[in-house]
N, CA, C and O atoms as a Tripos MOL2 file, in Angstrom:
@<TRIPOS>MOLECULE
protein
  236   235    59     0     0
PROTEIN
NO_CHARGES

@<TRIPOS>ATOM
      1 N         106.1260   97.1770  110.1180 N.3       1 UNK1
      2 CA        106.2660   96.3740  108.9360 C.3       1 UNK1
      3 C         105.0130   96.4560  108.0650 C.2       1 UNK1
      4 O         105.1170   96.6380  106.8520 O.2       1 UNK1
      5 N         103.8270   96.3240  108.6720 N.am      2 UNK2
      6 CA        102.5970   96.3800  107.8880 C.3       2 UNK2
      7 C         102.4360   97.7220  107.1980 C.2       2 UNK2
      8 O         101.9720   97.7930  106.0600 O.2       2 UNK2
      9 N         102.8150   98.7730  107.8800 N.am      3 UNK3
     10 CA        102.7250  100.1090  107.2890 C.3       3 UNK3
     11 C         103.6720  100.2400  106.0990 C.2       3 UNK3
     12 O         103.3070  100.8310  105.0830 O.2       3 UNK3
     13 N         104.8710   99.7020  106.2130 N.am      4 UNK4
     14 CA        105.8380   99.7580  105.1090 C.3       4 UNK4
     15 C         105.3100   99.0240  103.8800 C.2       4 UNK4
     16 O         105.4540   99.5020  102.7540 O.2       4 UNK4
     17 N         104.7100   97.8820  104.0980 N.am      5 UNK5
     18 CA        104.1440   97.1160  102.9870 C.3       5 UNK5
     19 C         103.0080   97.9050  102.3420 C.2       5 UNK5
     20 O         102.8630   97.9100  101.1200 O.2       5 UNK5
     21 N         102.2220   98.5540  103.1510 N.am      6 UNK6
     22 CA        101.1320   99.3730  102.6220 C.3       6 UNK6
     23 C         101.6710  100.5240  101.7880 C.2       6 UNK6
     24 O         101.1370  100.8230  100.7190 O.2       6 UNK6
     25 N         102.7070  101.1590  102.2630 N.am      7 UNK7
     26 CA        103.2900  102.2820  101.5250 C.3       7 UNK7
     27 C         103.8600  101.8120  100.1910 C.2       7 UNK7
     28 O         103.7820  102.5410   99.2020 O.2       7 UNK7
     29 N         104.4260  100.6170  100.1450 N.am      8 UNK8
     30 CA        104.9160  100.0560   98.8800 C.3       8 UNK8
     31 C         103.7690   99.9250   97.8790 C.2       8 UNK8
     32 O         103.9450  100.1750   96.6870 O.2       8 UNK8
     33 N         102.6070   99.5340   98.3680 N.am      9 UNK9
     34 CA        101.4380   99.4160   97.4970 C.3       9 UNK9
     35 C         101.0650  100.7680   96.9180 C.2       9 UNK9
     36 O         100.7750  100.8770   95.7270 O.2       9 UNK9
     37 N         101.0710  101.7920   97.7480 N.am     10 UNK10
     38 CA        100.7180  103.1300   97.2640 C.3      10 UNK10
     39 C         101.7500  103.6430   96.2590 C.2      10 UNK10
     40 O         101.3930  104.3010   95.2820 O.2      10 UNK10
     41 N         103.0000  103.3470   96.4950 N.am     11 UNK11
     42 CA        104.0290  103.7580   95.5320 C.3      11 UNK11
     43 C         103.8560  103.0290   94.2090 C.2      11 UNK11
     44 O         104.0550  103.6100   93.1420 O.2      11 UNK11
     45 N         103.4900  101.7710   94.2790 N.am     12 UNK12
     46 CA        103.2920  100.9850   93.0710 C.3      12 UNK12
     47 C         102.1050  101.5120   92.2560 C.2      12 UNK12
     48 O         102.1660  101.5630   91.0280 O.2      12 UNK12
     49 N         101.0360  101.8990   92.9370 N.am     13 UNK13
     50 CA         99.8480  102.3850   92.2370 C.3      13 UNK13
     51 C          99.9590  103.8590   91.8620 C.2      13 UNK13
     52 O          99.1270  104.3880   91.1250 O.2      13 UNK13
     53 N         101.0020  104.5170   92.3800 N.am     14 UNK14
     54 CA        101.2510  105.9380   92.0920 C.3      14 UNK14
     55 C         100.0850  106.8280   92.5080 C.2      14 UNK14
     56 O          99.8310  107.8660   91.8970 O.2      14 UNK14
     57 N          99.3840  106.4070   93.5530 N.am     15 UNK15
     58 CA         98.3090  107.2200   94.1160 C.3      15 UNK15
     59 C          98.8170  107.9360   95.3490 C.2      15 UNK15
     60 O          99.6810  107.4370   96.0700 O.2      15 UNK15
     61 N          98.2810  109.0770   95.5670 N.am     16 UNK16
     62 CA         98.6590  109.8780   96.7300 C.3      16 UNK16
     63 C          97.6990  109.5830   97.8810 C.2      16 UNK16
     64 O          97.0830  110.4900   98.4410 O.2      16 UNK16
     65 N          97.5820  108.3050   98.2210 N.am     17 UNK17
     66 CA         96.6670  107.8790   99.2750 C.3      17 UNK17
     67 C          97.4430  107.5030  100.5380 C.2      17 UNK17
     68 O          98.6560  107.2990  100.5290 O.2      17 UNK17
     69 N          96.6870  107.4260  101.6010 N.am     18 UNK18
     70 CA         97.2100  106.9280  102.8710 C.3      18 UNK18
     71 C          96.3550  105.7270  103.2680 C.2      18 UNK18
     72 O          95.4000  105.3820  102.5720 O.2      18 UNK18
     73 N          96.6900  105.1110  104.3540 N.am     19 UNK19
     74 CA         95.8520  104.0000  104.8190 C.3      19 UNK19
     75 C          94.4270  104.4600  105.0920 C.2      19 UNK19
     76 O          93.4760  103.7020  104.9000 O.2      19 UNK19
     77 N          94.2850  105.6910  105.5360 N.am     20 UNK20
     78 CA         92.9510  106.2100  105.8340 C.3      20 UNK20
     79 C          92.1450  106.4920  104.5680 C.2      20 UNK20
     80 O          90.9160  106.4340  104.5990 O.2      20 UNK20
     81 N          92.8160  106.7960  103.4560 N.am     21 UNK21
     82 CA         92.1060  107.1630  102.2310 C.3      21 UNK21
     83 C          92.2080  106.0990  101.1430 C.2      21 UNK21
     84 O          91.8030  106.3390  100.0050 O.2      21 UNK21
     85 N          92.7340  104.9490  101.4730 N.am     22 UNK22
     86 CA         92.8880  103.8710  100.4870 C.3      22 UNK22
     87 C          91.5230  103.4410   99.9640 C.2      22 UNK22
     88 O          90.5550  103.3230  100.7150 O.2      22 UNK22
     89 N          91.4760  103.2120   98.6530 N.am     23 UNK23
     90 CA         90.2200  102.7300   98.0800 C.3      23 UNK23
     91 C          90.1420  101.2170   98.2660 C.2      23 UNK23
     92 O          91.1300  100.5910   98.6520 O.2      23 UNK23
     93 N          88.9830  100.6240   97.9970 N.am     24 UNK24
     94 CA         88.8190   99.1750   98.2280 C.3      24 UNK24
     95 C          89.8210   98.3100   97.4600 C.2      24 UNK24
     96 O          90.2790   97.2950   97.9850 O.2      24 UNK24
     97 N          90.1650   98.6880   96.2380 N.am     25 UNK25
     98 CA         91.1410   97.9070   95.4760 C.3      25 UNK25
     99 C          92.5280   97.9720   96.1100 C.2      25 UNK25
    100 O          93.2520   96.9770   96.1470 O.2      25 UNK25
    101 N          92.8830   99.1390   96.6020 N.am     26 UNK26
    102 CA         94.1870   99.2710   97.2720 C.3      26 UNK26
    103 C          94.2080   98.4670   98.5660 C.2      26 UNK26
    104 O          95.2130   97.8320   98.8880 O.2      26 UNK26
    105 N          93.1190   98.4920   99.2990 N.am     27 UNK27
    106 CA         93.0530   97.7030  100.5380 C.3      27 UNK27
    107 C          93.2000   96.2180  100.2390 C.2      27 UNK27
    108 O          93.8960   95.5000  100.9570 O.2      27 UNK27
    109 N          92.5480   95.7660   99.1870 N.am     28 UNK28
    110 CA         92.6570   94.3540   98.8050 C.3      28 UNK28
    111 C          94.0960   94.0100   98.4220 C.2      28 UNK28
    112 O          94.5980   92.9450   98.7830 O.2      28 UNK28
    113 N          94.7530   94.9000   97.6980 N.am     29 UNK29
    114 CA         96.1520   94.6690   97.3080 C.3      29 UNK29
    115 C          97.0590   94.6560   98.5400 C.2      29 UNK29
    116 O          97.9800   93.8440   98.6270 O.2      29 UNK29
    117 N          96.8010   95.5380   99.4710 N.am     30 UNK30
    118 CA         97.5870   95.5840  100.7110 C.3      30 UNK30
    119 C          97.4510   94.2560  101.4510 C.2      30 UNK30
    120 O          98.4430   93.6980  101.9200 O.2      30 UNK30
    121 N          96.2330   93.7580  101.5530 N.am     31 UNK31
    122 CA         96.0200   92.4850  102.2470 C.3      31 UNK31
    123 C          96.7320   91.3440  101.5300 C.2      31 UNK31
    124 O          97.2940   90.4590  102.1750 O.2      31 UNK31
    125 N          96.7110   91.3590  100.1860 N.am     32 UNK32
    126 CA         97.4360   90.3290   99.4260 C.3      32 UNK32
    127 C          98.9380   90.4300   99.6950 C.2      32 UNK32
    128 O          99.6220   89.4120   99.8040 O.2      32 UNK32
    129 N          99.4430   91.6460   99.8010 N.am     33 UNK33
    130 CA        100.8750   91.8320  100.0570 C.3      33 UNK33
    131 C         101.2530   91.4370  101.4800 C.2      33 UNK33
    132 O         102.3820   91.0080  101.7200 O.2      33 UNK33
    133 N         100.3370   91.5730  102.4160 N.am     34 UNK34
    134 CA        100.6070   91.1790  103.7970 C.3      34 UNK34
    135 C         100.6510   89.6650  103.9510 C.2      34 UNK34
    136 O         101.3800   89.1520  104.8000 O.2      34 UNK34
    137 N          99.8860   88.9470  103.1450 N.am     35 UNK35
    138 CA         99.6810   87.5100  103.3480 C.3      35 UNK35
    139 C         100.9720   86.7030  103.4900 C.2      35 UNK35
    140 O         101.0670   85.9140  104.4310 O.2      35 UNK35
    141 N         101.9770   86.8490  102.6120 N.am     36 UNK36
    142 CA        103.1870   86.0260  102.7730 C.3      36 UNK36
    143 C         103.8960   86.2480  104.1150 C.2      36 UNK36
    144 O         104.4670   85.3180  104.6850 O.2      36 UNK36
    145 N         103.8550   87.4620  104.6000 N.am     37 UNK37
    146 CA        104.5120   87.7580  105.8750 C.3      37 UNK37
    147 C         103.7280   87.1670  107.0420 C.2      37 UNK37
    148 O         104.3050   86.6210  107.9820 O.2      37 UNK37
    149 N         102.4200   87.2840  106.9680 N.am     38 UNK38
    150 CA        101.5880   86.7630  108.0440 C.3      38 UNK38
    151 C         101.6310   85.2400  108.0650 C.2      38 UNK38
    152 O         101.5460   84.6310  109.1320 O.2      38 UNK38
    153 N         101.7620   84.6230  106.8950 N.am     39 UNK39
    154 CA        101.8830   83.1600  106.8650 C.3      39 UNK39
    155 C         103.1800   82.7040  107.5380 C.2      39 UNK39
    156 O         103.2240   81.6320  108.1410 O.2      39 UNK39
    157 N         104.2230   83.5110  107.4330 N.am     40 UNK40
    158 CA        105.4870   83.1700  108.0750 C.3      40 UNK40
    159 C         105.5030   83.5580  109.5520 C.2      40 UNK40
    160 O         106.2540   82.9860  110.3420 O.2      40 UNK40
    161 N         104.6800   84.5230  109.9170 N.am     41 UNK41
    162 CA        104.6300   85.0130  111.2930 C.3      41 UNK41
    163 C         103.1830   84.9970  111.7960 C.2      41 UNK41
    164 O         102.6210   86.0540  112.0840 O.2      41 UNK41
    165 N         102.5760   83.8130  111.9040 N.am     42 UNK42
    166 CA        101.1520   83.7540  112.2530 C.3      42 UNK42
    167 C         100.8290   84.3520  113.6200 C.2      42 UNK42
    168 O          99.6840   84.7230  113.8760 O.2      42 UNK42
    169 N         101.8030   84.4480  114.4810 N.am     43 UNK43
    170 CA        101.5270   85.0200  115.7990 C.3      43 UNK43
    171 C         101.2070   86.5140  115.7210 C.2      43 UNK43
    172 O         100.7400   87.1030  116.6960 O.2      43 UNK43
    173 N         101.4570   87.1230  114.5640 N.am     44 UNK44
    174 CA        101.1560   88.5500  114.3770 C.3      44 UNK44
    175 C          99.9280   88.7780  113.5110 C.2      44 UNK44
    176 O          99.6240   89.9160  113.1520 O.2      44 UNK44
    177 N          99.2280   87.7190  113.1750 N.am     45 UNK45
    178 CA         98.0620   87.8510  112.3090 C.3      45 UNK45
    179 C          97.0040   88.7670  112.9170 C.2      45 UNK45
    180 O          96.3150   89.4870  112.1940 O.2      45 UNK45
    181 N          96.8730   88.7420  114.2290 N.am     46 UNK46
    182 CA         95.8800   89.5920  114.8810 C.3      46 UNK46
    183 C          96.1190   91.0720  114.5790 C.2      46 UNK46
    184 O          95.1770   91.8640  114.5870 O.2      46 UNK46
    185 N          97.3710   91.4490  114.3140 N.am     47 UNK47
    186 CA         97.6590   92.8460  113.9970 C.3      47 UNK47
    187 C          96.9960   93.2700  112.6880 C.2      47 UNK47
    188 O          96.5530   94.4110  112.5590 O.2      47 UNK47
    189 N          96.9280   92.3750  111.7350 N.am     48 UNK48
    190 CA         96.2610   92.6980  110.4670 C.3      48 UNK48
    191 C          94.7940   93.0030  110.7180 C.2      48 UNK48
    192 O          94.2520   93.9780  110.1970 O.2      48 UNK48
    193 N          94.1630   92.1700  111.5130 N.am     49 UNK49
    194 CA         92.7590   92.4080  111.8330 C.3      49 UNK49
    195 C          92.5750   93.7260  112.5480 C.2      49 UNK49
    196 O          91.6740   94.4950  112.2120 O.2      49 UNK49
    197 N          93.4150   93.9980  113.5310 N.am     50 UNK50
    198 CA         93.3390   95.2640  114.2510 C.3      50 UNK50
    199 C          93.5780   96.4410  113.3200 C.2      50 UNK50
    200 O          92.8920   97.4600  113.4040 O.2      50 UNK50
    201 N          94.5460   96.2950  112.4400 N.am     51 UNK51
    202 CA         94.8990   97.3460  111.4990 C.3      51 UNK51
    203 C          93.7450   97.6200  110.5390 C.2      51 UNK51
    204 O          93.4190   98.7750  110.2650 O.2      51 UNK51
    205 N          93.1320   96.5590  110.0330 N.am     52 UNK52
    206 CA         92.0160   96.7180  109.1020 C.3      52 UNK52
    207 C          90.7980   97.3140  109.7880 C.2      52 UNK52
    208 O          90.0980   98.1360  109.1980 O.2      52 UNK52
    209 N          90.5410   96.9170  111.0080 N.am     53 UNK53
    210 CA         89.4360   97.5270  111.7560 C.3      53 UNK53
    211 C          89.6800   99.0120  111.9610 C.2      53 UNK53
    212 O          88.7640   99.8240  111.8300 O.2      53 UNK53
    213 N          90.9110   99.3620  112.2820 N.am     54 UNK54
    214 CA         91.2620  100.7620  112.4580 C.3      54 UNK54
    215 C          91.0600  101.5280  111.1520 C.2      54 UNK54
    216 O          90.5400  102.6440  111.1600 O.2      54 UNK54
    217 N          91.4700  100.9270  110.0250 N.am     55 UNK55
    218 CA         91.3100  101.5860  108.7360 C.3      55 UNK55
    219 C          89.8400  101.8320  108.4320 C.2      55 UNK55
    220 O          89.4890  102.8870  107.9040 O.2      55 UNK55
    221 N          88.9850  100.8880  108.7530 N.am     56 UNK56
    222 CA         87.5420  101.0440  108.4980 C.3      56 UNK56
    223 C          86.9310  102.1330  109.3800 C.2      56 UNK56
    224 O          86.0330  102.8560  108.9480 O.2      56 UNK56
    225 N          87.4130  102.2450  110.5940 N.am     57 UNK57
    226 CA         86.8620  103.2570  111.5160 C.3      57 UNK57
    227 C          87.2210  104.6640  111.0970 C.2      57 UNK57
    228 O          86.4190  105.5820  111.2740 O.2      57 UNK57
    229 N          88.3930  104.8550  110.5520 N.am     58 UNK58
    230 CA         88.8430  106.2130  110.2270 C.3      58 UNK58
    231 C          88.3890  106.6660  108.8500 C.2      58 UNK58
    232 O          88.6060  107.8200  108.4810 O.2      58 UNK58
    233 N          87.7650  105.7850  108.0830 N.am     59 UNK59
    234 CA         87.2950  106.2010  106.7600 C.3      59 UNK59
    235 C          85.7980  106.3650  106.7520 C.2      59 UNK59
    236 O          85.2210  106.7120  105.7220 O.2      59 UNK59
@<TRIPOS>BOND
     1     1     2 1
     2     2     3 1
     3     3     4 2
     4     3     5 am
     5     5     6 1
     6     6     7 1
     7     7     8 2
     8     7     9 am
     9     9    10 1
    10    10    11 1
    11    11    12 2
    12    11    13 am
    13    13    14 1
    14    14    15 1
    15    15    16 2
    16    15    17 am
    17    17    18 1
    18    18    19 1
    19    19    20 2
    20    19    21 am
    21    21    22 1
    22    22    23 1
    23    23    24 2
    24    23    25 am
    25    25    26 1
    26    26    27 1
    27    27    28 2
    28    27    29 am
    29    29    30 1
    30    30    31 1
    31    31    32 2
    32    31    33 am
    33    33    34 1
    34    34    35 1
    35    35    36 2
    36    35    37 am
    37    37    38 1
    38    38    39 1
    39    39    40 2
    40    39    41 am
    41    41    42 1
    42    42    43 1
    43    43    44 2
    44    43    45 am
    45    45    46 1
    46    46    47 1
    47    47    48 2
    48    47    49 am
    49    49    50 1
    50    50    51 1
    51    51    52 2
    52    51    53 am
    53    53    54 1
    54    54    55 1
    55    55    56 2
    56    55    57 am
    57    57    58 1
    58    58    59 1
    59    59    60 2
    60    59    61 am
    61    61    62 1
    62    62    63 1
    63    63    64 2
    64    63    65 am
    65    65    66 1
    66    66    67 1
    67    67    68 2
    68    67    69 am
    69    69    70 1
    70    70    71 1
    71    71    72 2
    72    71    73 am
    73    73    74 1
    74    74    75 1
    75    75    76 2
    76    75    77 am
    77    77    78 1
    78    78    79 1
    79    79    80 2
    80    79    81 am
    81    81    82 1
    82    82    83 1
    83    83    84 2
    84    83    85 am
    85    85    86 1
    86    86    87 1
    87    87    88 2
    88    87    89 am
    89    89    90 1
    90    90    91 1
    91    91    92 2
    92    91    93 am
    93    93    94 1
    94    94    95 1
    95    95    96 2
    96    95    97 am
    97    97    98 1
    98    98    99 1
    99    99   100 2
   100    99   101 am
   101   101   102 1
   102   102   103 1
   103   103   104 2
   104   103   105 am
   105   105   106 1
   106   106   107 1
   107   107   108 2
   108   107   109 am
   109   109   110 1
   110   110   111 1
   111   111   112 2
   112   111   113 am
   113   113   114 1
   114   114   115 1
   115   115   116 2
   116   115   117 am
   117   117   118 1
   118   118   119 1
   119   119   120 2
   120   119   121 am
   121   121   122 1
   122   122   123 1
   123   123   124 2
   124   123   125 am
   125   125   126 1
   126   126   127 1
   127   127   128 2
   128   127   129 am
   129   129   130 1
   130   130   131 1
   131   131   132 2
   132   131   133 am
   133   133   134 1
   134   134   135 1
   135   135   136 2
   136   135   137 am
   137   137   138 1
   138   138   139 1
   139   139   140 2
   140   139   141 am
   141   141   142 1
   142   142   143 1
   143   143   144 2
   144   143   145 am
   145   145   146 1
   146   146   147 1
   147   147   148 2
   148   147   149 am
   149   149   150 1
   150   150   151 1
   151   151   152 2
   152   151   153 am
   153   153   154 1
   154   154   155 1
   155   155   156 2
   156   155   157 am
   157   157   158 1
   158   158   159 1
   159   159   160 2
   160   159   161 am
   161   161   162 1
   162   162   163 1
   163   163   164 2
   164   163   165 am
   165   165   166 1
   166   166   167 1
   167   167   168 2
   168   167   169 am
   169   169   170 1
   170   170   171 1
   171   171   172 2
   172   171   173 am
   173   173   174 1
   174   174   175 1
   175   175   176 2
   176   175   177 am
   177   177   178 1
   178   178   179 1
   179   179   180 2
   180   179   181 am
   181   181   182 1
   182   182   183 1
   183   183   184 2
   184   183   185 am
   185   185   186 1
   186   186   187 1
   187   187   188 2
   188   187   189 am
   189   189   190 1
   190   190   191 1
   191   191   192 2
   192   191   193 am
   193   193   194 1
   194   194   195 1
   195   195   196 2
   196   195   197 am
   197   197   198 1
   198   198   199 1
   199   199   200 2
   200   199   201 am
   201   201   202 1
   202   202   203 1
   203   203   204 2
   204   203   205 am
   205   205   206 1
   206   206   207 1
   207   207   208 2
   208   207   209 am
   209   209   210 1
   210   210   211 1
   211   211   212 2
   212   211   213 am
   213   213   214 1
   214   214   215 1
   215   215   216 2
   216   215   217 am
   217   217   218 1
   218   218   219 1
   219   219   220 2
   220   219   221 am
   221   221   222 1
   222   222   223 1
   223   223   224 2
   224   223   225 am
   225   225   226 1
   226   226   227 1
   227   227   228 2
   228   227   229 am
   229   229   230 1
   230   230   231 1
   231   231   232 2
   232   231   233 am
   233   233   234 1
   234   234   235 1
   235   235   236 2
@<TRIPOS>SUBSTRUCTURE
     1 UNK1         2 RESIDUE 1 A UNK
     2 UNK2         6 RESIDUE 1 A UNK
     3 UNK3        10 RESIDUE 1 A UNK
     4 UNK4        14 RESIDUE 1 A UNK
     5 UNK5        18 RESIDUE 1 A UNK
     6 UNK6        22 RESIDUE 1 A UNK
     7 UNK7        26 RESIDUE 1 A UNK
     8 UNK8        30 RESIDUE 1 A UNK
     9 UNK9        34 RESIDUE 1 A UNK
    10 UNK10       38 RESIDUE 1 A UNK
    11 UNK11       42 RESIDUE 1 A UNK
    12 UNK12       46 RESIDUE 1 A UNK
    13 UNK13       50 RESIDUE 1 A UNK
    14 UNK14       54 RESIDUE 1 A UNK
    15 UNK15       58 RESIDUE 1 A UNK
    16 UNK16       62 RESIDUE 1 A UNK
    17 UNK17       66 RESIDUE 1 A UNK
    18 UNK18       70 RESIDUE 1 A UNK
    19 UNK19       74 RESIDUE 1 A UNK
    20 UNK20       78 RESIDUE 1 A UNK
    21 UNK21       82 RESIDUE 1 A UNK
    22 UNK22       86 RESIDUE 1 A UNK
    23 UNK23       90 RESIDUE 1 A UNK
    24 UNK24       94 RESIDUE 1 A UNK
    25 UNK25       98 RESIDUE 1 A UNK
    26 UNK26      102 RESIDUE 1 A UNK
    27 UNK27      106 RESIDUE 1 A UNK
    28 UNK28      110 RESIDUE 1 A UNK
    29 UNK29      114 RESIDUE 1 A UNK
    30 UNK30      118 RESIDUE 1 A UNK
    31 UNK31      122 RESIDUE 1 A UNK
    32 UNK32      126 RESIDUE 1 A UNK
    33 UNK33      130 RESIDUE 1 A UNK
    34 UNK34      134 RESIDUE 1 A UNK
    35 UNK35      138 RESIDUE 1 A UNK
    36 UNK36      142 RESIDUE 1 A UNK
    37 UNK37      146 RESIDUE 1 A UNK
    38 UNK38      150 RESIDUE 1 A UNK
    39 UNK39      154 RESIDUE 1 A UNK
    40 UNK40      158 RESIDUE 1 A UNK
    41 UNK41      162 RESIDUE 1 A UNK
    42 UNK42      166 RESIDUE 1 A UNK
    43 UNK43      170 RESIDUE 1 A UNK
    44 UNK44      174 RESIDUE 1 A UNK
    45 UNK45      178 RESIDUE 1 A UNK
    46 UNK46      182 RESIDUE 1 A UNK
    47 UNK47      186 RESIDUE 1 A UNK
    48 UNK48      190 RESIDUE 1 A UNK
    49 UNK49      194 RESIDUE 1 A UNK
    50 UNK50      198 RESIDUE 1 A UNK
    51 UNK51      202 RESIDUE 1 A UNK
    52 UNK52      206 RESIDUE 1 A UNK
    53 UNK53      210 RESIDUE 1 A UNK
    54 UNK54      214 RESIDUE 1 A UNK
    55 UNK55      218 RESIDUE 1 A UNK
    56 UNK56      222 RESIDUE 1 A UNK
    57 UNK57      226 RESIDUE 1 A UNK
    58 UNK58      230 RESIDUE 1 A UNK
    59 UNK59      234 RESIDUE 1 A UNK
């Protein structure tokens, strides 16, 4: 689900980026797009943190 939301962000910005190559503005937009889902499913919030840590390590 988080990956799908991220891909929607890239389609919206019309950039040919991936999670590994996302710029800081795209990452911020991705996090904003994740927020409504994480608020409804707080038990999965840790996945966002893990996902963001992974994104920072690979860039």
